[in-house]
C-alpha positions in Angstrom: 0.0 0.0 0.0 1.5 3.3 -1.0 1.3 6.6 0.7 -1.8 7.9 -0.9 -3.7 4.6 -0.5 -3.0 4.9 3.2 -4.2 8.5 3.2 -7.4 7.4 1.5 -8.0 4.5 3.8 -7.7 6.8 6.9 -10.0 9.5 5.4 -12.8 8.6 7.8 -10.7 9.3 10.9 -8.9 12.4 9.6 -10.9 15.5 8.7 -9.8 17.8 5.9 -9.7 21.0 8.1 -7.2 19.3 10.5 -5.0 18.3 7.6 -5.1 21.7 6.1 -4.4 23.3 9.4 -1.4 21.2 9.9 0.1 22.2 6.6 -0.8 25.9 7.1 0.8 25.9 10.6 4.2 25.2 9.0 4.1 28.3 6.9 4.5 32.0 7.9 1.2 33.8 7.5 2.5 36.0 4.8 3.6 33.1 2.6 0.3 31.2 2.2 -3.2 32.5 2.5 -6.3 30.6 3.5 -7.5 30.8 -0.1 -4.8 28.3 -0.9 -6.1 25.7 1.4 -8.0 23.6 -1.2 -4.7 22.8 -2.9 -3.8 20.7 0.2 -6.7 18.4 -0.1 -5.8 14.7 -0.2 -5.2 13.6 -3.8 -6.7 10.6 -5.6 -4.8 7.5 -4.6 -2.0 6.2 -6.8 -1.6 2.5 -7.3 1.7 0.9 -6.6 2.2 0.3 -10.3 1.6 4.0 -11.0 4.1 5.0 -8.4 6.6 2.5 -9.8 6.1 3.8 -13.4 6.5 7.4 -12.2 9.7 6.6 -10.4 11.2 4.7 -13.4 10.4 7.6 -15.7 12.0 10.1 -13.2 15.0 7.8 -13.0 15.3 7.9 -16.8 15.0 11.7 -16.8 17.7 11.9 -14.1 19.9 9.6 -16.2 19.9 12.2 -19.0 21.3 14.9 -16.7 23.8 12.5 -15.1 25.0 11.1 -18.4 25.6 14.6 -19.9 27.8 15.6 -17.1 30.6 13.2 -18.2 29.8 11.9 -21.7 31.3 15.0 -23.5 34.8 14.8 -21.8 36.2 11.9 -23.8 34.9 13.3 -27.1 36.6 16.7 -26.6 39.8 15.8 -28.5 37.8 14.7 -31.5 35.6 17.8 -31.4 38.8 20.0 -31.2 40.3 18.3 -34.2 37.2 18.8 -36.3 36.8 22.5 -35.4 40.5 23.2 -35.4 40.2 24.9 -32.0 41.7 23.4 -28.8 42.2 26.4 -26.7 38.5 27.0 -26.1 37.4 23.3 -25.7 37.1 23.6 -21.9 34.1 26.0 -22.5 32.1 23.1 -23.9 32.0 21.7 -20.3 32.1 25.0 -18.5 29.1 26.5 -20.3 26.9 23.6 -19.3 28.2 23.7 -15.7 27.6 27.5 -15.4 24.1 27.3 -16.8 23.0 24.2 -14.9 24.2 25.6 -11.5 22.6 29.0 -12.0 19.1 27.8 -12.9 18.7 25.1 -10.2 17.0 27.4 -7.7 15.0 29.0 -10.5 13.4 25.8 -11.6 12.8 24.7 -8.0 11.0 28.0 -7.2 9.0 28.1 -10.4 7.8 24.5 -9.8 6.3 25.8 -6.6 4.5 28.5 -8.6 3.5 26.9 -11.8 3.6 23.2 -10.9 5.9 20.2 -11.5 4.3 19.2 -14.8 5.0 22.5 -16.5 8.6 22.8 -15.3 9.5 19.2 -16.1 8.2 19.7 -19.7 10.2 23.0 -20.0 13.4 21.5 -18.6 13.3 18.5 -20.8 12.4 20.6 -23.9 15.3 23.0 -23.3 17.6 20.0 -22.8 16.5 18.3 -26.0 16.6 21.6 -28.0 20.1 22.2 -26.7 21.1 18.6 -27.6 19.9 19.0 -31.1 21.7 22.3 -31.6 24.9 20.8 -30.2 24.7 17.9 -32.6 24.3 20.2 -35.7 26.6 23.0 -34.5 28.8 24.1 -37.4 31.6 25.6 -35.3 32.9 25.6 -31.7 31.3 29.0 -30.6 27.8 27.6 -31.6 28.5 24.4 -29.8 29.4 26.3 -26.7 26.2 28.4 -26.9 24.1 25.2 -27.4 25.8 23.6 -24.4 24.7 26.6 -22.4 21.1 26.1 -23.5 21.4 22.4 -22.8 22.6 23.3 -19.3 19.5 25.4 -18.7 17.4 22.3 -19.2 19.8 19.9 -17.4 20.0 22.2 -14.4 16.2 22.1 -14.0 15.9 18.3 -14.1 17.5 17.5 -10.7 15.4 19.8 -8.5 12.2 19.1 -10.3 12.6 15.3 -10.2 13.4 15.4 -6.4 10.4 17.6 -5.9 8.1 15.3 -7.7 9.3 12.4 -5.6 8.5 14.4 -2.5 4.9 14.8 -3.9 4.5 11.1 -4.5 6.2 9.4 -1.6 6.0 10.1 2.2 9.1 11.5 3.9 9.8 8.3 5.8 9.8 6.2 2.6 11.5 8.9 0.5 15.1 8.0 1.5 14.9 4.7 -0.2 14.0 6.3 -3.5 16.8 8.9 -3.1 19.2 5.9 -3.0 17.8 4.7 -6.4 18.5 8.2 -7.8 22.0 8.1 -6.3 22.6 4.9 -8.2 21.3 6.4 -11.4 23.7 9.3 -11.0 26.6 6.9 -10.4 25.8 4.7 -13.4 25.5 7.8 -15.6 28.8 9.1 -14.3 30.6 5.8 -15.0 29.0 5.1 -18.4 29.3 8.6 -19.7 33.0 8.6 -20.5 32.8 5.1 -22.0 29.9 5.9 -24.3 31.4 9.3 -25.3 34.7 7.6 -26.2 33.0 4.8 -28.2 30.8 7.3 -30.1 33.6 9.7 -30.9 35.9 6.9 -32.0 33.6 4.5 -34.0 30.6 6.7 -35.0 30.6 10.5 -34.8 30.9 12.8 -31.8 27.4 14.3 -32.5 25.9 11.0 -31.4 26.7 11.9 -27.8 24.0 14.6 -28.2 21.6 12.7 -30.5 21.2 9.9 -28.0 19.4 12.4 -25.6 16.5 12.7 -28.0 15.0 9.2 -27.8 15.8 9.0 -24.1 14.0 12.2 -23.4 11.1 11.1 -25.6 10.8 7.9 -23.6 10.9 9.7 -20.3 8.2 12.1 -21.4 6.0 9.3 -22.8 6.2 7.4 -19.5 5.8 10.4 -17.2 3.3 12.9 -18.6 0.3 10.6 -18.7 0.6 10.0 -15.0 1.5 13.6 -14.0 -2.2 14.5 -13.8 -2.6 12.1 -10.9 0.3 13.5 -8.9 -0.9 15.6 -6.0 -0.8 19.4 -6.5 0.9 21.5 -3.9 2.1 24.5 -5.9 0.7 28.0 -5.3 0.3 30.6 -8.0 1.9 33.9 -7.0 3.9 36.8 -8.5 7.3 35.8 -9.7 10.2 37.9 -8.4 12.2 37.9 -11.6 14.6 40.6 -10.4 15.6 38.4 -7.4 16.0 35.4 -9.7 18.3 37.3 -12.1 20.4 38.7 -9.2 20.8 35.2 -7.7 21.8 33.7 -11.1 24.2 36.5 -11.9 26.0 36.2 -8.6 26.3 32.4 -9.1 27.7 32.7 -12.6 30.3 35.2 -11.7 31.4 33.2 -8.6 31.6 30.0 -10.8 33.8 31.9 -13.3 36.1 32.9 -10.5 36.4 29.3 -9.4 36.9 28.2 -13.0 39.5 30.8 -14.1 41.3 31.4 -10.8 44.7 29.8 -10.7 44.4 28.7 -14.3 43.7 31.4 -16.8 44.4 34.2 -14.3 46.4 34.2 -11.0 44.2 34.2 -7.9 45.4 37.7 -6.9 45.2 39.2 -10.4 43.1 42.4 -10.8 40.6 40.4 -13.0 39.9 37.7 -10.5 39.7 40.2 -7.6 37.3 42.4 -9.6 35.1 39.3 -10.3 35.1 38.4 -6.7 34.0 41.9 -5.8 31.3 41.7 -8.5 30.0 38.4 -7.2 29.9 39.7 -3.6 28.1 42.9 -4.7 25.5 40.9 -6.6 24.9 38.6 -3.7 24.6 41.6 -1.3 22.1 43.2 -3.7 20.1 40.0 -3.8 19.9 39.8 -0.1 18.9 43.5 0.2 16.2 42.9 -2.5 14.9 39.7 -0.9 14.5 41.5 2.5 12.3 44.1 0.9 10.4 42.2 -1.8 6.8 41.3 -1.0 7.2 37.7 -2.2 11.0 37.2 -2.8 12.3 34.6 -5.2 14.1 32.8 -2.5 12.6 33.7 1.0 15.6 34.2 3.3 13.7 32.9 6.4 13.5 29.6 4.5 17.2 29.2 4.8 17.2 29.7 8.6 16.0 27.5 11.4 17.4 24.4 13.0 17.3 22.1 10.0 17.9 23.8 6.6 21.3 25.5 7.2 22.8 22.4 8.7 21.3 20.1 6.0 22.6 22.4 3.2 26.1 22.6 4.7 26.4 18.9 5.5 25.2 17.9 2.0 27.5 20.5 0.4 30.6 19.3 2.4 29.9 15.6 1.4 29.4 16.3 -2.2 32.3 18.7 -2.3 34.6 16.0 -0.8 33.7 13.3 -3.2 33.7 15.6 -6.3 37.1 17.2 -5.4 38.7 13.7 -4.9 37.1 12.4 -8.1 38.7 15.2 -10.1 42.2 15.1 -8.5 42.7 11.4 -7.7 43.6 10.4 -11.3 46.7 12.6 -10.9 47.6 10.7 -7.7 47.1 7.3 -9.3 49.2 8.1 -12.3 52.1 9.8 -10.5 52.3 7.5 -7.4 51.1 4.1 -8.7 52.0 4.7 -12.4 48.6 3.8 -13.7 47.5 4.7 -17.2 44.8 7.3 -17.8 42.2 4.5 -18.4 43.3 2.5 -15.4 43.1 5.6 -13.2 39.6 6.1 -14.4 38.7 2.6 -13.4 40.3 3.1 -10.0 37.7 5.8 -9.3 34.8 3.3 -9.5 35.0 2.3 -5.8 34.6 5.9 -4.8 31.6 6.5 -7.0 29.9 3.1 -6.8 30.2 2.3 -3.1 28.8 5.7 -2.1 25.4 4.6 -3.6 25.5 1.6 -1.2 25.9 4.1 1.7 22.9 6.0 0.4 20.9 2.8 0.1 21.7 1.9 3.8 20.7 5.3 4.9 17.4 5.2 2.9 16.4 1.9 4.4 17.3 3.0 7.9 15.1 6.1 7.5 12.2 3.9 6.6 12.5 2.0 9.9 14.3 4.0 12.6 12.9 6.8 14.7 16.4 8.4 15.0 17.1 8.3 11.3 20.0 10.9 11.3 22.2 8.7 13.4 23.2 6.6 10.4 24.5 9.7 8.6 26.3 10.9 11.8 28.1 7.5 12.0 28.7 7.4 8.3 30.3 10.9 8.0 32.4 10.2 11.2 33.6 7.0 9.7 34.4 8.7 6.4 36.4 11.3 8.3 38.4 8.6 10.0 39.1 6.9 6.7 40.3 10.1 5.1 42.4 10.8 8.2 44.0 7.4 7.7 44.8 8.3 4.1 46.4 11.5 5.4 48.7 9.8 7.9 49.8 6.7 6.0 51.0 5.6 2.5 49.3 2.4 1.4 49.7 -0.1 -1.4 47.1 0.4 -4.2 44.7 -2.4 -3.1 44.7 -1.0 0.5 44.1 2.5 -0.8 41.2 1.4 -3.0 39.7 -0.5 0.0 40.0 2.5 2.3 38.5 4.8 -0.4 35.5 2.4 -0.7 35.1 2.5 3.0 35.3 6.3 2.9 32.6 6.4 0.1 30.3 4.0 2.1 30.2 6.4 5.0 30.0 9.5 2.8 27.0 8.2 0.8 24.8 8.0 3.9 24.7 11.8 4.0 22.7 12.4 0.8 19.3 10.9 1.5 19.3 12.1 5.1 20.1 15.7 4.1 17.6 15.9 1.2 14.7 14.3 3.1 15.4 16.3 6.3 15.5 19.6 4.4 12.3 18.8 2.4 10.6 17.6 5.6 11.3 20.9 7.4 9.2 23.2 5.1 5.6 23.3 4.0 4.5 21.4 0.9 4.1 24.6 -1.3 7.8 25.4 -0.6 9.4 22.0 -1.3 10.4 22.9 -4.8 12.1 26.2 -3.7 14.1 24.5 -0.9 15.1 21.6 -3.2 16.3 24.0 -5.8 18.3 25.9 -3.2 19.8 22.6 -1.9 21.0 21.6 -5.4 22.3 25.2 -6.0 24.4 25.3 -2.8 25.7 21.8 -3.3 26.9 22.7 -6.9 28.6 25.8 -5.6 30.3 23.8 -2.9 31.5 21.2 -5.4 33.0 23.8 -7.6 34.6 25.5 -4.7 36.1 22.3 -3.4 37.5 21.3 -6.8 39.2 24.7 -7.0 40.4 24.5 -3.4 41.9 21.0 -3.9 43.7 22.1 -7.0 45.1 25.2 -5.2 46.3 23.0 -2.3 48.1 20.7 -4.7 49.8 23.5 -6.5 50.9 25.1 -3.3 52.2 21.8 -1.8 54.0 20.8 -5.0 55.5 24.3 -5.4 55.3 24.2 -9.1 53.0 25.2 -12.0 51.6 21.7 -12.6 48.6 21.3 -14.9 45.8 19.8 -12.8 42.1 18.8 -12.9 42.0 16.9 -16.2 44.8 18.8 -18.0 47.7 16.9 -16.5 48.2 14.2 -19.1 51.8 14.1 -20.3 53.0 16.1 -17.3 52.5 13.5 -14.6 55.8 11.7 -15.2 57.7 14.9 -14.3 56.3 14.8 -10.8 58.3 12.7 -8.3 56.1 10.1 -6.6 57.3 11.2 -3.1 56.4 14.8 -3.8 52.9 13.8 -5.0 52.4 11.6 -1.9 53.4 14.5 0.4 51.1 17.0 -1.5 48.1 14.7 -1.4 48.3 14.4 2.3 47.0 17.9 2.4 44.2 17.1 0.0 43.2 14.1 2.1 43.4 16.3 5.2 41.0 18.8 3.5 38.6 15.9 2.8 38.9 14.9 6.5 38.0 18.5 7.5 35.0 18.5 5.2 33.6 15.2 6.5 34.2 16.2 10.1 32.3 19.4 9.3 29.4 17.4 7.8 29.3 15.2 10.9 29.2 18.2 13.2 26.3 19.8 11.1 24.3 16.6 11.2 24.7 16.5 15.0 23.5 20.0 15.3 20.6 19.5 12.9 17.2 19.0 14.5 15.8 15.6 13.9 12.1 16.2 13.1 9.6 13.2 12.9 9.1 11.9 9.4 5.5 11.4 8.2 4.7 7.9 7.0 4.7 4.3 8.3 7.0 3.5 11.2 8.2 0.4 9.4 8.0 -0.5 5.8 9.0 -3.3 3.4 11.9 -2.6 1.1 10.7 -0.7 -2.0 10.5 -2.9 -5.0 11.1 -1.4 -8.4 9.9 -4.5 -10.3 7.7 -7.4 -9.6 
């Protein structure tokens, strides 16, 4: 019996006014009016098959965004040769990253205003349109612009998908589904480089974009017929476009600082310092505007309290740690263990794959345990101890991979606990807004950590060494002992991040989760 069948079966004992009053009590009076109460009425029940079909279609939609994060990387050399332009190739990835990060809070907020159905259609349409334009791009500048358009759609997929899940599944059951989506993201991240390389070598690089069209069509065909039965929690209101533009602009400038700082421009160069000042000025202007707007794009009180700031920070620290290590570890594997580039890529699988096991453990624990955040506290503490071990000792490759897998297992427990706790702390008409903010801050934290880990390595090595994917051919020039010494600081930074995540989880209020106290494991297929 799914969530809505349980709601329907208990309709005789629960009156609608009480249900509405409970939802309204979680919102400030100026955010939701009594006129909006009918939108909180219990929806028509969804069958288990309908819930399963919706989840599968959402997983396929999520797979599109996950695949496109990595599928382009291995095709870049082929693209550069065709367009006779290598110096600007990095913008093919950067354009997507900038756009997807900037629009995450926009799509989350708009889904609370116009509904999930509209925003999932818009995000997928932008993604497909961008994919087609990428495939037919006649030159590199057009490809970069098309990748930006594709990023606008891809950045909306994650928050909208997570919000739809929150509409379909009760908070207590939701952690199990979050684990499924973590596995989808992991599979997409692993398959992306492989598929991109195969298409570029044996077919044509444009196939990495054409493949999105049938996948998106399948996702829409599965999802849209059932979207009408998904409960409606959005509330029509005036859109604060100025606030949204200010937030996106500050994010884009900040991301450019992290992208260019230490690579294209020195960190203390006038250009980087001016951009930092611009990002700060835009952020301050956004806060000033949000405090005075009647209905701000991102209500600042929503980011306060005893749950949201700690959940955002813990999730950001965890995602930042795993992203930063994923980007920089190939350099360590090649310099210290003399692995080839492909072998170094395979050595990243324990880090990516085992983290989904941690997410699955946390999701199942949330469905059964009253004190659900304890699994994440233990997991992040364990991850901190593992990374501390990497900081203090030098291990053979098999032992290093084993310890990295243990690190990932503990780290993975953070994601479902943070997402569900943050969503559970706000009223239903604000779930999309807070989910978009969660993805936005996690992306910023990931970019910041990647830049910070690269800066740590450069300082520790004391040389101008190409890092973060541009090091091929220069690795052999780095002595193994020097790399071991430098990476101890990187592992130390990862330790600090995971300790910070554990501390935030300890401080985060553990609010009861609605739903059954115990449940059977969620089955995705009969």
